[in-house]
N, C-alpha and C positions, 0 to 999 in steps of 0.2 A: 213533432216531440214536444212533451210537456215539459215546461217549467214552472216555477210559482213566485212568487212575489207578497211580501207583507208590507203594507202600506197604510196609510191614514184614509180614509173614505174621499177624502177632497181629491187626493191624488193618485188613487189606486187606478183610474181609467186613463191617466194623463198620457197623450200621445206625443206630447211634445216635449216629453222628458227633460220638463221643466227644473227639478232640482240637480240633476245632473249635468244638465246645460249650464246652468247658472253658478253651479259651486263646482263641477267638474268633480272626478270621483277617480277611484285607483287606477281605472285603465282608460280615462278620457279626461281632455283637458277642457277649462272653461270655454265654451262655444260650440263644442261638439257632441251633440245631441244622443245619448244612450239609453237605454234600459237595463237595469241590472234585473238579475232573475238566477234562482237556485233551482239546481237540479230535484230537491226533495224541500218538504217545508221544512224540516227540522235543520237543513242548513239556513233556511231564510231568515228561522226564529234565531239559531245564534248571531247571524250576519245583523238584526235588526235590533237584537238586545245590546251588542256592543255599539252599533254607532247612537243609540238612544244615550249609552256612556249614564244612565243611571236617572236621567231625568224623570220626571211623571211620565208616564206612559198614556199618549194619546189615544182614543177609542181606534184601533186599527181593524183591518179585514185581511183576508188571504184570497190572493187573485192568481187565478191558473191563467197561464200563456201559452197560447198554442202557435209553436213555430211551425212554417212552411217545411215540411218532412222532404227536403232535398239536400243532398250533401253537398251540392254545388255552393249552396249558400252558407256552409257551416266551414270554419278552421278552429283548427285545434293544435297552437302552438305547443310543441314538447317543453316540458319544464326546461329541460336544460337551455332552451332559446330565449327563454325569458331573462328581463334584465336580472343583473345579480342581486340588485336590490328588490326585489319584486312583492316582497311580503312586509319591507320597513312599514314604520309607522312614525310620520305621517306619510300618506302614501305618495313616492318621489315622481316628480317631474317626469323622468326614465318609462314608468310604466305608463305614464298618461301619454306619451308622444308614440310610445310601443302600441299601445292600442290602438289609438286612432289610425297609424300609418299602417299597419296590418290590416284593421279591418279597410282600408281604403284600397291599398295594395294589392289586395286579393278581392276586392269587389265581392267581401263577405257582408251578410246580414249578422251573423252571428258570430261572435267568437267564445269559445269554450275556455276557461282558465279554473287554474286552481284556487279555493279561498284561500285567504290569507290566514285564516282564523284555524282551518282544518284543511290543508294543502290534499288531503285525499278526495275531499268533497269537489263538487264540479258547479260552477258559478258561468252563467252567460252574459254577455254584453253585447246587446242587439243594437246595430245602429239605427236611430230612426230616420238618418239620411239616405238609408238603401232605399233604391225603387221597388223593393219588395216588402218594405215595411208595412205597407196596407195588408198584408195578408197577415199581419201577427192579430191575433185574436187573444183580448184580455176580457175575462170574466171574474165577476166577486163573487166566491165562493160561499163566504161565511165571515161572519163576525171572527177576530183573533184576539185571544186574550192569553197574556203569557201566566203560567201556574203562578199564585200566588207564594209557593215555595221559594222561586226564583228572585223575589222582591225583598227578603228578609235581610 
């Protein structure tokens, strides 16, 4: 399965998942290392754009992420079982606990979840704690720049 990520070059190939591990995220608490990815370059661009929050954009790269093609390593909770507040800002603790617990309970490498920006889009939360994480391949594909019209 192929997913995507947009990151600074310094962290593009970071297998320790430093940012998510130290800051937490929508689907992981601080201390639980995961890699966030999008199913398309477009949703990755939207996610990165809103997370940068109008700050000066650092140089970015587009990273392809190849996940093992093994259905036993993937869970996709139905939107009806997600915490009621799953799309709220800031990300609630309920979603962090849900993400961590689901990944651990199901011994899953990857949890597929809707984007809080566009719920019809699919994001992947990849557990760096899983024994199969070594099979995840990260490759820098090219530099990534936002269209200047987005920055007006």
